[in-house]
C-alpha positions as CSV (number, residue, x, y, z in Angstrom):
1,M,191.2,132.8,-11.9
2,K,190.2,129.5,-13.4
3,D,188.4,129.9,-16.6
4,T,186.9,127.5,-18.3
5,G,187.3,126.6,-22.2
6,H,183.8,127.5,-23.0
7,H,184.2,130.7,-21.2
8,D,187.3,131.8,-23.0
9,E,186.1,130.5,-26.1
10,R,182.8,132.8,-25.7
11,V,184.9,135.8,-25.4
12,A,187.4,135.7,-28.1
13,N,184.7,134.9,-30.5
14,M,182.3,137.8,-29.4
15,T,182.1,140.7,-32.0
16,F,183.6,144.0,-30.6
17,A,180.7,145.5,-32.5
18,S,177.9,144.0,-30.2
19,V,179.7,145.1,-27.0
20,Y,180.6,148.5,-27.9
21,P,177.0,150.1,-27.6
22,H,176.6,148.8,-24.4
23,Y,179.8,150.1,-23.5
24,L,178.3,153.6,-24.7
25,D,175.2,153.4,-23.5
26,R,176.7,152.6,-19.8
27,I,179.0,155.4,-19.5
28,E,176.4,158.0,-21.2
29,R,174.1,157.0,-18.6
30,R,176.2,158.0,-16.1
31,D,177.2,161.8,-18.0
32,R,180.3,160.7,-19.6
33,T,181.3,161.1,-23.3
34,K,182.0,158.8,-26.1
35,E,185.3,160.9,-26.4
36,E,186.0,159.6,-22.9
37,L,185.1,156.4,-23.8
38,H,187.4,156.6,-27.0
39,Q,190.3,157.8,-24.9
40,V,189.8,154.9,-22.4
41,I,189.9,152.3,-25.6
42,E,192.5,154.1,-27.3
43,W,195.0,154.2,-24.1
44,L,194.5,150.3,-23.6
45,T,194.7,149.4,-27.1
46,G,196.2,152.1,-29.2
47,F,193.3,152.2,-31.4
48,N,192.3,155.7,-32.6
49,E,188.7,156.5,-33.7
50,Q,189.1,156.3,-37.4
51,Q,190.7,152.5,-36.5
52,L,188.0,152.0,-33.8
53,Q,185.1,152.5,-36.2
54,K,186.7,150.4,-39.0
55,L,187.0,147.2,-36.6
56,I,183.3,148.0,-35.8
57,A,182.5,148.0,-39.0
58,K,184.2,145.1,-39.8
59,K,182.3,143.0,-36.8
60,V,185.8,142.0,-36.0
61,T,185.8,139.2,-33.1
62,F,187.6,139.9,-29.3
63,K,190.2,137.5,-30.6
64,T,191.1,139.7,-34.1
65,F,190.7,143.2,-31.7
66,F,193.0,142.3,-29.4
67,E,195.6,140.3,-31.8
68,S,195.6,143.9,-33.9
69,A,195.6,146.0,-30.7
70,T,199.3,147.3,-29.1
71,L,198.3,146.7,-25.4
72,N,199.5,149.9,-23.3
73,P,202.4,148.5,-21.1
74,N,200.5,149.7,-18.2
75,A,197.6,147.5,-18.4
76,Q,199.2,145.4,-15.8
77,L,198.3,148.3,-13.5
78,I,194.7,147.4,-14.3
79,K,193.7,145.8,-11.1
80,G,190.3,144.8,-8.9
81,V,187.2,142.9,-9.7
82,V,184.8,142.2,-12.8
83,C,181.9,139.8,-13.0
84,G,183.4,138.2,-9.9
85,Y,186.6,137.6,-10.9
86,R,189.9,139.4,-10.1
87,V,191.9,140.8,-13.7
88,E,195.5,140.0,-12.2
89,E,194.6,136.7,-11.8
90,I,192.9,135.7,-15.0
91,E,195.3,133.2,-16.6
92,N,193.6,133.1,-20.0
93,K,195.4,136.3,-21.5
94,L,192.8,137.0,-24.3
95,T,190.0,136.8,-21.1
96,Q,192.1,139.3,-19.1
97,Q,192.5,141.4,-22.0
98,A,188.9,141.9,-22.7
99,R,188.7,142.1,-18.7
100,Y,191.2,145.3,-18.3
101,L,188.8,146.8,-21.0
102,D,185.3,146.1,-18.9
103,K,187.5,147.3,-15.7
104,L,188.6,150.6,-17.3
105,I,184.7,151.1,-18.7
106,D,183.2,150.2,-15.3
107,E,185.7,152.8,-13.7
108,L,184.6,155.4,-16.2
109,A,180.8,155.0,-15.7
110,R,181.7,155.1,-11.8
111,G,183.0,158.3,-12.3
112,R,186.7,157.9,-11.6
113,K,189.2,160.7,-12.8
114,M,190.5,160.1,-15.8
115,E,194.2,160.6,-14.9
116,K,193.2,157.5,-12.6
117,I,191.8,155.3,-15.0
118,L,194.8,155.9,-17.3
119,R,197.1,154.9,-14.7
120,S,199.0,158.5,-15.0
């Protein structure tokens, strides 16, 4: 994917706290739970619920969020299209990590089994 610097910068400067309620709303409308959302986020980033709540309270940017994360070694197994782009082809590392999270949440909202979402 050929990202523009503007798009990458926009992703980097968005706060995780501003996007999190949208993630939660999306999955709850599809009868998935907050616990499942947190399980997916923890699998990708290593953040447990307490750490996640601290990051939300601090209103960290996606840049800080992913710099602090320990990305799951199986994250590269996340493939598919998000926002019209193939996540495995995104060149900017931070944008790709943010889209990994978007893809996992998309799979959760679509009712995919947790074992498949977590690439186990």
